[in-house]
Biopython code that builds the backbone (N, CA, C, O; Angstrom):
import numpy as np
from Bio.PDB.StructureBuilder import StructureBuilder

atoms = [
    (1, "MET", "N", (-3.007, -62.747, -90.289)),
    (1, "MET", "CA", (-1.500, -63.023, -90.265)),
    (1, "MET", "C", (-1.086, -62.921, -88.748)),
    (1, "MET", "O", (-1.517, -61.979, -88.082)),
    (2, "GLU", "N", (-0.330, -63.789, -88.237)),
    (2, "GLU", "CA", (-0.101, -63.837, -86.775)),
    (2, "GLU", "C", (1.355, -63.045, -86.735)),
    (2, "GLU", "O", (2.182, -63.016, -87.646)),
    (3, "VAL", "N", (1.444, -62.428, -85.470)),
    (3, "VAL", "CA", (2.628, -61.608, -85.238)),
    (3, "VAL", "C", (3.631, -62.566, -84.647)),
    (3, "VAL", "O", (3.332, -63.209, -83.641)),
    (4, "LYS", "N", (4.804, -62.689, -85.223)),
    (4, "LYS", "CA", (5.872, -63.584, -84.887)),
    (4, "LYS", "C", (6.816, -62.730, -83.891)),
    (4, "LYS", "O", (6.650, -61.519, -83.750)),
    (5, "GLY", "N", (7.777, -63.427, -83.237)),
    (5, "GLY", "CA", (8.721, -62.830, -82.370)),
    (5, "GLY", "C", (9.564, -61.995, -83.262)),
    (5, "GLY", "O", (9.489, -62.012, -84.491)),
    (6, "PHE", "N", (10.429, -61.213, -82.509)),
    (6, "PHE", "CA", (11.416, -60.332, -83.185)),
    (6, "PHE", "C", (12.503, -60.983, -83.960)),
    (6, "PHE", "O", (12.805, -60.648, -85.105)),
    (7, "PHE", "N", (13.111, -61.989, -83.240)),
    (7, "PHE", "CA", (14.253, -62.646, -83.846)),
    (7, "PHE", "C", (13.597, -63.733, -84.862)),
    (7, "PHE", "O", (14.265, -63.955, -85.872)),
    (8, "THR", "N", (12.427, -64.404, -84.727)),
    (8, "THR", "CA", (11.918, -65.078, -85.781)),
    (8, "THR", "C", (11.677, -64.273, -87.103)),
    (8, "THR", "O", (11.886, -64.728, -88.228)),
    (9, "SER", "N", (11.233, -63.074, -86.834)),
    (9, "SER", "CA", (11.050, -62.172, -88.186)),
    (9, "SER", "C", (12.406, -61.689, -88.668)),
    (9, "SER", "O", (12.641, -61.651, -89.876)),
    (10, "LEU", "N", (13.302, -61.321, -87.769)),
    (10, "LEU", "CA", (14.513, -60.977, -88.211)),
    (10, "LEU", "C", (15.330, -62.052, -88.967)),
    (10, "LEU", "O", (16.071, -61.706, -89.887)),
    (11, "PHE", "N", (15.226, -63.183, -88.647)),
    (11, "PHE", "CA", (16.108, -64.266, -89.441)),
    (11, "PHE", "C", (15.004, -65.077, -90.406)),
    (11, "PHE", "O", (15.356, -66.074, -91.037)),
    (12, "GLY", "N", (13.861, -64.642, -90.452)),
    (12, "GLY", "CA", (13.031, -65.303, -91.396)),
    (12, "GLY", "C", (13.215, -65.060, -92.892)),
    (12, "GLY", "O", (13.251, -63.897, -93.295)),
    (13, "LEU", "N", (13.328, -66.045, -93.710)),
    (13, "LEU", "CA", (13.626, -65.747, -95.129)),
    (13, "LEU", "C", (12.504, -65.399, -95.913)),
    (13, "LEU", "O", (12.737, -64.960, -97.039)),
    (14, "SER", "N", (11.277, -65.514, -95.520)),
    (14, "SER", "CA", (9.998, -65.235, -96.382)),
    (14, "SER", "C", (9.850, -63.838, -96.387)),
    (14, "SER", "O", (9.174, -63.436, -97.334)),
    (15, "PHE", "N", (10.333, -62.850, -95.515)),
    (15, "PHE", "CA", (10.115, -61.406, -95.536)),
    (15, "PHE", "C", (8.681, -61.021, -95.505)),
    (15, "PHE", "O", (8.252, -59.989, -96.020)),
    (16, "THR", "N", (7.852, -62.031, -94.783)),
    (16, "THR", "CA", (6.383, -61.677, -94.629)),
    (16, "THR", "C", (6.027, -60.771, -93.333)),
    (16, "THR", "O", (4.924, -60.258, -93.141)),
    (17, "GLU", "N", (7.056, -60.671, -92.548)),
    (17, "GLU", "CA", (6.826, -59.827, -91.371)),
    (17, "GLU", "C", (8.076, -58.902, -91.362)),
    (17, "GLU", "O", (9.230, -59.239, -91.628)),
    (18, "PHE", "N", (7.605, -57.619, -90.991)),
    (18, "PHE", "CA", (8.599, -56.577, -91.034)),
    (18, "PHE", "C", (9.181, -56.228, -89.714)),
    (18, "PHE", "O", (8.416, -56.224, -88.750)),
    (19, "ILE", "N", (10.436, -55.933, -89.542)),
    (19, "ILE", "CA", (11.005, -55.615, -88.263)),
    (19, "ILE", "C", (11.126, -54.021, -88.163)),
    (19, "ILE", "O", (11.136, -53.475, -87.060)),
    (20, "THR", "N", (11.215, -53.324, -89.312)),
    (20, "THR", "CA", (11.374, -51.945, -89.302)),
    (20, "THR", "C", (10.415, -51.158, -88.365)),
    (20, "THR", "O", (10.862, -50.317, -87.585)),
    (21, "PRO", "N", (9.125, -51.435, -88.449)),
    (21, "PRO", "CA", (8.025, -50.725, -87.604)),
    (21, "PRO", "C", (8.281, -50.962, -86.178)),
    (21, "PRO", "O", (7.952, -50.137, -85.326)),
    (22, "ARG", "N", (8.895, -52.135, -85.883)),
    (22, "ARG", "CA", (9.234, -52.314, -84.447)),
    (22, "ARG", "C", (10.519, -51.572, -83.828)),
    (22, "ARG", "O", (10.663, -51.325, -82.630)),
    (23, "ILE", "N", (11.433, -51.256, -84.862)),
    (23, "ILE", "CA", (12.604, -50.676, -84.206)),
    (23, "ILE", "C", (12.730, -49.198, -84.712)),
    (23, "ILE", "O", (13.826, -48.638, -84.690)),
    (24, "ILE", "N", (11.534, -48.534, -85.194)),
    (24, "ILE", "CA", (11.861, -47.369, -85.775)),
    (24, "ILE", "C", (12.164, -46.304, -84.777)),
    (24, "ILE", "O", (12.839, -45.319, -85.079)),
    (25, "LYS", "N", (11.623, -46.516, -83.478)),
    (25, "LYS", "CA", (11.885, -45.575, -82.273)),
    (25, "LYS", "C", (13.348, -45.632, -81.942)),
    (25, "LYS", "O", (14.023, -44.620, -81.753)),
    (26, "LEU", "N", (13.788, -46.799, -81.883)),
    (26, "LEU", "CA", (15.233, -47.073, -81.657)),
    (26, "LEU", "C", (16.171, -46.324, -82.594)),
    (26, "LEU", "O", (17.143, -45.708, -82.156)),
    (27, "LEU", "N", (15.850, -46.388, -83.985)),
    (27, "LEU", "CA", (16.543, -45.893, -85.039)),
    (27, "LEU", "C", (16.545, -44.355, -84.831)),
    (27, "LEU", "O", (17.605, -43.742, -84.958)),
    (28, "PHE", "N", (15.463, -43.749, -84.534)),
    (28, "PHE", "CA", (15.422, -42.423, -84.147)),
    (28, "PHE", "C", (16.268, -41.919, -83.038)),
    (28, "PHE", "O", (16.973, -40.916, -83.149)),
    (29, "VAL", "N", (16.177, -42.657, -81.944)),
    (29, "VAL", "CA", (16.976, -42.332, -80.825)),
    (29, "VAL", "C", (18.506, -42.280, -81.167)),
    (29, "VAL", "O", (19.223, -41.350, -80.798)),
    (30, "LEU", "N", (18.991, -43.447, -81.968)),
    (30, "LEU", "CA", (20.290, -43.629, -82.412)),
    (30, "LEU", "C", (20.682, -42.296, -83.354)),
    (30, "LEU", "O", (21.796, -41.775, -83.300)),
    (31, "ALA", "N", (19.694, -41.865, -84.149)),
    (31, "ALA", "CA", (19.967, -40.685, -84.941)),
    (31, "ALA", "C", (20.283, -39.469, -84.150)),
    (31, "ALA", "O", (21.222, -38.708, -84.387)),
    (32, "ILE", "N", (19.363, -39.345, -83.128)),
    (32, "ILE", "CA", (19.605, -38.192, -82.344)),
    (32, "ILE", "C", (20.964, -38.295, -81.477)),
    (32, "ILE", "O", (21.672, -37.305, -81.293)),
    (33, "ILE", "N", (21.240, -39.444, -81.012)),
    (33, "ILE", "CA", (22.676, -39.544, -80.379)),
    (33, "ILE", "C", (23.692, -39.229, -81.304)),
    (33, "ILE", "O", (24.564, -38.418, -80.994)),
    (34, "ILE", "N", (23.676, -39.787, -82.417)),
    (34, "ILE", "CA", (24.670, -39.606, -83.555)),
    (34, "ILE", "C", (24.765, -38.069, -83.762)),
    (34, "ILE", "O", (25.830, -37.452, -83.758)),
    (35, "SER", "N", (23.659, -37.573, -83.925)),
    (35, "SER", "CA", (23.627, -36.123, -84.331)),
    (35, "SER", "C", (24.213, -35.216, -83.113)),
    (35, "SER", "O", (24.833, -34.171, -83.307)),
    (36, "ALA", "N", (23.984, -35.657, -82.078)),
    (36, "ALA", "CA", (24.568, -34.855, -80.744)),
    (36, "ALA", "C", (26.056, -35.036, -80.807)),
    (36, "ALA", "O", (26.772, -34.056, -80.600)),
    (37, "ILE", "N", (26.582, -36.211, -81.075)),
    (37, "ILE", "CA", (27.943, -36.305, -81.075)),
    (37, "ILE", "C", (28.657, -35.546, -82.230)),
    (37, "ILE", "O", (29.692, -34.920, -82.006)),
    (38, "VAL", "N", (28.140, -35.601, -83.376)),
    (38, "VAL", "CA", (28.725, -34.841, -84.487)),
    (38, "VAL", "C", (28.626, -33.429, -84.113)),
    (38, "VAL", "O", (29.597, -32.703, -84.329)),
    (39, "ALA", "N", (27.540, -32.945, -83.563)),
    (39, "ALA", "CA", (27.455, -31.412, -83.165)),
    (39, "ALA", "C", (28.458, -31.178, -82.043)),
    (39, "ALA", "O", (28.976, -30.062, -82.026)),
    (40, "LEU", "N", (28.786, -31.978, -81.179)),
    (40, "LEU", "CA", (29.662, -31.687, -80.035)),
    (40, "LEU", "C", (31.113, -31.875, -80.737)),
    (40, "LEU", "O", (32.017, -31.178, -80.278)),
    (41, "VAL", "N", (31.412, -32.738, -81.791)),
    (41, "VAL", "CA", (32.754, -32.743, -82.382)),
    (41, "VAL", "C", (32.920, -31.351, -83.031)),
    (41, "VAL", "O", (33.951, -30.706, -82.844)),
    (42, "ILE", "N", (31.963, -30.913, -83.751)),
    (42, "ILE", "CA", (31.986, -29.498, -84.524)),
    (42, "ILE", "C", (32.285, -28.554, -83.446)),
    (42, "ILE", "O", (33.258, -27.820, -83.619)),
    (43, "PHE", "N", (31.672, -28.457, -82.458)),
    (43, "PHE", "CA", (31.735, -27.496, -81.421)),
    (43, "PHE", "C", (33.282, -27.497, -80.804)),
    (43, "PHE", "O", (34.000, -26.501, -80.884)),
    (44, "PHE", "N", (33.654, -28.601, -80.250)),
    (44, "PHE", "CA", (34.828, -28.617, -79.684)),
    (44, "PHE", "C", (36.098, -28.528, -80.631)),
    (44, "PHE", "O", (37.161, -28.064, -80.218)),
    (45, "VAL", "N", (35.937, -28.974, -81.856)),
    (45, "VAL", "CA", (37.099, -28.751, -82.717)),
    (45, "VAL", "C", (37.226, -27.200, -82.994)),
    (45, "VAL", "O", (38.279, -26.562, -82.992)),
    (46, "GLY", "N", (36.052, -26.752, -83.213)),
    (46, "GLY", "CA", (36.146, -25.273, -83.441)),
    (46, "GLY", "C", (36.689, -24.450, -82.164)),
    (46, "GLY", "O", (37.566, -23.593, -82.270)),
    (47, "VAL", "N", (36.189, -24.735, -81.171)),
    (47, "VAL", "CA", (36.597, -23.945, -79.789)),
    (47, "VAL", "C", (38.091, -24.251, -79.569)),
    (47, "VAL", "O", (38.854, -23.370, -79.170)),
    (48, "PHE", "N", (38.477, -25.423, -79.813)),
    (48, "PHE", "CA", (39.973, -25.755, -79.462)),
    (48, "PHE", "C", (40.918, -25.262, -80.609)),
    (48, "PHE", "O", (42.129, -25.125, -80.435)),
    (49, "THR", "N", (40.360, -25.035, -81.651)),
    (49, "THR", "CA", (41.108, -24.532, -82.801)),
    (49, "THR", "C", (41.373, -22.901, -82.588)),
    (49, "THR", "O", (42.437, -22.336, -82.837)),
    (50, "GLY", "N", (40.297, -22.342, -82.128)),
    (50, "GLY", "CA", (40.370, -20.879, -81.723)),
    (50, "GLY", "C", (40.095, -19.910, -82.857)),
    (50, "GLY", "O", (39.721, -20.367, -83.937)),
    (51, "GLY", "N", (40.236, -18.749, -82.706)),
    (51, "GLY", "CA", (40.077, -17.728, -83.831)),
    (51, "GLY", "C", (38.754, -17.595, -84.231)),
    (51, "GLY", "O", (37.835, -17.708, -83.419)),
    (52, "PRO", "N", (38.540, -17.319, -85.646)),
    (52, "PRO", "CA", (37.036, -17.231, -86.267)),
    (52, "PRO", "C", (36.389, -18.589, -86.200)),
    (52, "PRO", "O", (35.168, -18.705, -86.095)),
    (53, "ARG", "N", (37.239, -19.652, -86.262)),
    (53, "ARG", "CA", (36.525, -21.058, -86.234)),
    (53, "ARG", "C", (35.633, -21.198, -84.879)),
    (53, "ARG", "O", (34.565, -21.810, -84.902)),
    (54, "ALA", "N", (36.066, -20.677, -83.868)),
    (54, "ALA", "CA", (35.390, -20.869, -82.550)),
    (54, "ALA", "C", (33.969, -20.410, -82.706)),
    (54, "ALA", "O", (32.996, -21.079, -82.357)),
    (55, "LEU", "N", (33.916, -19.101, -83.308)),
    (55, "LEU", "CA", (32.528, -18.429, -83.375)),
    (55, "LEU", "C", (31.687, -19.217, -84.347)),
    (55, "LEU", "O", (30.488, -19.416, -84.154)),
    (56, "PHE", "N", (32.345, -19.657, -85.393)),
    (56, "PHE", "CA", (31.635, -20.366, -86.456)),
    (56, "PHE", "C", (31.097, -21.750, -86.088)),
    (56, "PHE", "O", (30.068, -22.236, -86.557)),
    (57, "SER", "N", (31.984, -22.384, -85.113)),
    (57, "SER", "CA", (31.422, -23.630, -84.650)),
    (57, "SER", "C", (30.348, -23.602, -83.505)),
    (57, "SER", "O", (29.568, -24.514, -83.232)),
    (58, "ILE", "N", (30.455, -22.397, -82.896)),
    (58, "ILE", "CA", (29.346, -22.151, -81.884)),
    (58, "ILE", "C", (28.124, -22.014, -82.598)),
    (58, "ILE", "O", (27.126, -22.561, -82.127)),
    (59, "ILE", "N", (28.043, -21.398, -83.617)),
    (59, "ILE", "CA", (26.789, -21.233, -84.444)),
    (59, "ILE", "C", (26.529, -22.404, -85.218)),
    (59, "ILE", "O", (25.363, -22.797, -85.254)),
    (60, "LEU", "N", (27.478, -23.082, -85.892)),
    (60, "LEU", "CA", (27.265, -24.238, -86.724)),
    (60, "LEU", "C", (26.727, -25.450, -85.834)),
    (60, "LEU", "O", (25.738, -26.088, -86.195)),
    (61, "ALA", "N", (27.360, -25.719, -84.751)),
    (61, "ALA", "CA", (26.994, -26.946, -84.081)),
    (61, "ALA", "C", (25.507, -27.113, -83.819)),
    (61, "ALA", "O", (24.933, -28.103, -84.274)),
    (62, "PRO", "N", (24.873, -26.231, -83.135)),
    (62, "PRO", "CA", (23.479, -26.401, -82.908)),
    (62, "PRO", "C", (22.565, -26.512, -84.124)),
    (62, "PRO", "O", (21.535, -27.187, -84.117)),
    (63, "LEU", "N", (23.024, -25.774, -85.222)),
    (63, "LEU", "CA", (22.365, -25.835, -86.499)),
    (63, "LEU", "C", (22.371, -27.190, -87.174)),
    (63, "LEU", "O", (21.409, -27.726, -87.726)),
    (64, "ALA", "N", (23.663, -27.688, -87.041)),
    (64, "ALA", "CA", (23.996, -29.093, -87.745)),
    (64, "ALA", "C", (23.226, -30.171, -86.830)),
    (64, "ALA", "O", (22.811, -31.192, -87.379)),
    (65, "PHE", "N", (23.052, -30.002, -85.648)),
    (65, "PHE", "CA", (22.281, -30.871, -84.908)),
    (65, "PHE", "C", (20.765, -30.980, -85.290)),
    (65, "PHE", "O", (20.152, -32.034, -85.464)),
    (66, "LEU", "N", (20.294, -29.776, -85.385)),
    (66, "LEU", "CA", (18.793, -29.694, -85.632)),
    (66, "LEU", "C", (18.564, -30.201, -87.036)),
    (66, "LEU", "O", (17.616, -30.944, -87.290)),
    (67, "LEU", "N", (19.498, -29.771, -88.017)),
    (67, "LEU", "CA", (19.243, -30.312, -89.525)),
    (67, "LEU", "C", (19.355, -31.699, -89.533)),
    (67, "LEU", "O", (18.507, -32.330, -90.163)),
    (68, "TYR", "N", (20.351, -32.362, -88.879)),
    (68, "TYR", "CA", (20.498, -33.744, -88.846)),
    (68, "TYR", "C", (19.375, -34.497, -88.216)),
    (68, "TYR", "O", (19.079, -35.615, -88.640)),
    (69, "VAL", "N", (18.791, -33.989, -87.312)),
    (69, "VAL", "CA", (17.577, -34.639, -86.517)),
    (69, "VAL", "C", (16.340, -34.471, -87.538)),
    (69, "VAL", "O", (15.588, -35.411, -87.790)),
    (70, "ILE", "N", (16.207, -33.258, -88.070)),
    (70, "ILE", "CA", (15.071, -33.072, -88.931)),
    (70, "ILE", "C", (15.155, -34.043, -90.210)),
    (70, "ILE", "O", (14.151, -34.613, -90.638)),
    (71, "ILE", "N", (16.425, -34.187, -90.786)),
    (71, "ILE", "CA", (16.472, -35.154, -91.879)),
    (71, "ILE", "C", (16.320, -36.644, -91.429)),
    (71, "ILE", "O", (15.777, -37.430, -92.206)),
    (72, "ALA", "N", (16.725, -37.027, -90.339)),
    (72, "ALA", "CA", (16.556, -38.387, -89.855)),
    (72, "ALA", "C", (15.101, -38.487, -89.539)),
    (72, "ALA", "O", (14.572, -39.547, -89.871)),
    (73, "ARG", "N", (14.307, -37.536, -88.928)),
    (73, "ARG", "CA", (12.849, -37.843, -88.837)),
    (73, "ARG", "C", (12.083, -37.886, -90.019)),
    (73, "ARG", "O", (11.163, -38.701, -90.082)),
    (74, "VAL", "N", (12.352, -37.031, -91.095)),
    (74, "VAL", "CA", (11.814, -37.001, -92.298)),
    (74, "VAL", "C", (12.015, -38.446, -93.034)),
    (74, "VAL", "O", (11.057, -39.018, -93.555)),
    (75, "TRP", "N", (13.306, -38.979, -93.038)),
    (75, "TRP", "CA", (13.520, -40.183, -93.637)),
    (75, "TRP", "C", (12.619, -41.354, -92.806)),
    (75, "TRP", "O", (11.781, -42.073, -93.352)),
    (76, "LEU", "N", (12.917, -41.384, -91.591)),
    (76, "LEU", "CA", (12.137, -42.339, -90.909)),
    (76, "LEU", "C", (10.697, -42.294, -91.083)),
    (76, "LEU", "O", (10.085, -43.358, -91.166)),
    (77, "GLU", "N", (10.057, -41.131, -91.151)),
    (77, "GLU", "CA", (8.622, -40.990, -91.525)),
    (77, "GLU", "C", (8.217, -41.441, -92.761)),
    (77, "GLU", "O", (7.159, -42.045, -92.935)),
    (78, "LEU", "N", (9.105, -41.144, -93.729)),
    (78, "LEU", "CA", (8.819, -41.684, -95.095)),
    (78, "LEU", "C", (8.921, -43.259, -95.287)),
    (78, "LEU", "O", (8.299, -43.880, -96.149)),
    (79, "ILE", "N", (9.769, -43.799, -94.388)),
    (79, "ILE", "CA", (9.878, -45.214, -94.335)),
    (79, "ILE", "C", (8.716, -45.874, -93.765)),
    (79, "ILE", "O", (8.286, -46.920, -94.250)),
    (80, "MET", "N", (8.119, -45.236, -92.623)),
    (80, "MET", "CA", (6.935, -45.637, -92.024)),
    (80, "MET", "C", (5.588, -45.410, -92.965)),
    (80, "MET", "O", (4.650, -46.201, -92.877)),
    (81, "VAL", "N", (5.557, -44.417, -93.762)),
    (81, "VAL", "CA", (4.599, -44.289, -94.762)),
    (81, "VAL", "C", (4.444, -45.329, -95.716)),
    (81, "VAL", "O", (3.338, -45.736, -96.070)),
    (82, "MET", "N", (5.751, -45.861, -96.231)),
    (82, "MET", "CA", (5.682, -46.981, -96.970)),
    (82, "MET", "C", (5.107, -48.242, -96.349)),
    (82, "MET", "O", (4.339, -48.975, -96.972)),
    (83, "PHE", "N", (5.467, -48.454, -95.212)),
    (83, "PHE", "CA", (5.018, -49.588, -94.475)),
    (83, "PHE", "C", (3.234, -49.406, -94.295)),
    (83, "PHE", "O", (2.453, -50.339, -94.485)),
    (84, "ARG", "N", (2.892, -48.253, -93.964)),
    (84, "ARG", "CA", (1.527, -48.037, -93.767)),
    (84, "ARG", "C", (0.739, -48.340, -95.028)),
    (84, "ARG", "O", (-0.293, -49.010, -94.982)),
    (85, "ILE", "N", (1.254, -47.819, -96.211)),
    (85, "ILE", "CA", (0.847, -48.001, -97.551)),
    (85, "ILE", "C", (0.655, -49.620, -97.759)),
    (85, "ILE", "O", (-0.411, -50.091, -98.155)),
    (86, "ALA", "N", (1.682, -50.330, -97.481)),
    (86, "ALA", "CA", (1.687, -51.743, -97.658)),
    (86, "ALA", "C", (0.617, -52.297, -96.882)),
    (86, "ALA", "O", (-0.181, -53.079, -97.397)),
    (87, "GLY", "N", (0.532, -51.907, -95.528)),
    (87, "GLY", "CA", (-0.507, -52.495, -94.828)),
    (87, "GLY", "C", (-1.916, -52.164, -95.258)),
    (87, "GLY", "O", (-2.792, -53.026, -95.196)),
    (88, "ASN", "N", (-2.148, -51.009, -95.669)),
    (88, "ASN", "CA", (-3.549, -50.614, -96.261)),
    (88, "ASN", "C", (-3.822, -51.351, -97.433)),
    (88, "ASN", "O", (-4.978, -51.706, -97.663)),
    (89, "THR", "N", (-2.766, -51.662, -98.308)),
    (89, "THR", "CA", (-2.983, -52.374, -99.545)),
    (89, "THR", "C", (-3.357, -53.733, -99.274)),
    (89, "THR", "O", (-4.273, -54.275, -99.893)),
    (90, "ASP", "N", (-2.584, -54.404, -98.235)),
    (90, "ASP", "CA", (-3.000, -55.625, -97.849)),
    (90, "ASP", "C", (-4.512, -55.673, -97.378)),
    (90, "ASP", "O", (-5.315, -56.536, -97.734)),
    (91, "LYS", "N", (-4.727, -54.828, -96.693)),
    (91, "LYS", "CA", (-6.346, -54.757, -96.194)),
    (91, "LYS", "C", (-7.298, -54.603, -97.414)),
    (91, "LYS", "O", (-8.348, -55.244, -97.447)),
    (92, "LEU", "N", (-6.945, -53.774, -98.399)),
    (92, "LEU", "CA", (-7.779, -53.599, -99.528)),
    (92, "LEU", "C", (-7.915, -54.847, -100.267)),
    (92, "LEU", "O", (-9.033, -55.192, -100.647)),
    (93, "VAL", "N", (-6.769, -55.637, -100.534)),
    (93, "VAL", "CA", (-6.837, -56.827, -101.208)),
    (93, "VAL", "C", (-7.561, -58.038, -100.370)),
    (93, "VAL", "O", (-8.150, -58.947, -100.954)),
    (94, "GLU", "N", (-7.469, -57.968, -99.091)),
    (94, "GLU", "CA", (-8.256, -59.024, -98.292)),
    (94, "GLU", "C", (-9.722, -58.579, -98.363)),
    (94, "GLU", "O", (-10.592, -59.447, -98.449)),
    (95, "GLY", "N", (-10.018, -57.406, -98.334)),
    (95, "GLY", "CA", (-11.473, -56.859, -98.506)),
    (95, "GLY", "C", (-12.128, -57.268, -99.795)),
    (95, "GLY", "O", (-13.294, -57.658, -99.850)),
    (96, "ARG", "N", (-11.174, -57.142, -101.024)),
    (96, "ARG", "CA", (-11.706, -57.381, -102.326)),
    (96, "ARG", "C", (-11.946, -58.862, -102.461)),
    (96, "ARG", "O", (-12.948, -59.291, -103.034)),
    (97, "ASP", "N", (-10.875, -59.772, -101.844)),
    (97, "ASP", "CA", (-11.045, -61.139, -102.104)),
    (97, "ASP", "C", (-12.323, -61.749, -101.195)),
    (97, "ASP", "O", (-12.976, -62.746, -101.500)),
    (98, "THR", "N", (-12.512, -60.957, -100.072)),
    (98, "THR", "CA", (-13.772, -61.444, -99.227)),
    (98, "THR", "C", (-14.996, -61.274, -99.946)),
    (98, "THR", "O", (-15.860, -62.151, -99.973)),
    (99, "GLN", "N", (-15.117, -59.946, -100.647)),
    (99, "GLN", "CA", (-16.230, -59.549, -101.367)),
    (99, "GLN", "C", (-16.422, -60.371, -102.571)),
    (99, "GLN", "O", (-17.556, -60.714, -102.904)),
    (100, "ALA", "N", (-15.304, -60.730, -103.289)),
    (100, "ALA", "CA", (-15.387, -61.668, -104.415)),
    (100, "ALA", "C", (-15.873, -63.044, -103.918)),
    (100, "ALA", "O", (-16.745, -63.626, -104.564)),
    (101, "ALA", "N", (-15.384, -63.562, -102.867)),
    (101, "ALA", "CA", (-15.900, -64.918, -102.451)),
    (101, "ALA", "C", (-17.533, -64.834, -101.925)),
    (101, "ALA", "O", (-18.333, -65.760, -102.064)),
    (102, "ALA", "N", (-17.804, -63.679, -101.369)),
    (102, "ALA", "CA", (-19.201, -63.444, -100.945)),
    (102, "ALA", "C", (-20.090, -63.303, -102.161)),
    (102, "ALA", "O", (-21.272, -63.627, -102.039)),
    (103, "ASP", "N", (-19.615, -62.825, -103.394)),
    (103, "ASP", "CA", (-20.534, -62.703, -104.529)),
    (103, "ASP", "C", (-20.567, -63.992, -105.190)),
    (103, "ASP", "O", (-21.608, -64.225, -105.804)),
    (104, "GLN", "N", (-19.612, -64.938, -105.207)),
    (104, "GLN", "CA", (-19.750, -66.226, -105.976)),
    (104, "GLN", "C", (-20.673, -67.087, -105.141)),
    (104, "GLN", "O", (-21.090, -68.096, -105.708)),
    (105, "GLU", "N", (-21.068, -66.871, -103.894)),
    (105, "GLU", "CA", (-21.808, -67.725, -103.184)),
    (105, "GLU", "C", (-23.219, -67.441, -103.510)),
    (105, "GLU", "O", (-24.119, -68.096, -102.984)),
]
sb = StructureBuilder()
sb.init_structure("model")
sb.init_model(0)
sb.init_chain("A")
sb.init_seg("    ")
for serial, (resi, resn, name, xyz) in enumerate(atoms, 1):
    if name == "N":
        sb.init_residue(resn, " ", resi, " ")
    sb.init_atom(name, np.array(xyz, "f"), 0.0, 1.0, " ", f" {name:<3s}", serial, name[0])
structure = sb.get_structure()
């Protein structure tokens, strides 16, 4: 199977080429950026509100950031595992077909 260009794969209607393995790093970087923005919003809203919310937001913001990044990483790893399973299954089928063709000769 030949590797096609990104945009050819993106707009291809056959879905034989996957783009997710190519953009998984970008998705993780976006998840980190979004997690940081959410944590900063939690922090600043709590600090500017004052009172007990300030202390709560100082503790909650870093914990929320870590939790969001961990969840994003686990989800993206699960997605990559599915793609690796698909790739390994393709290799097994190709090997079985090659073996069956050799046995018929």
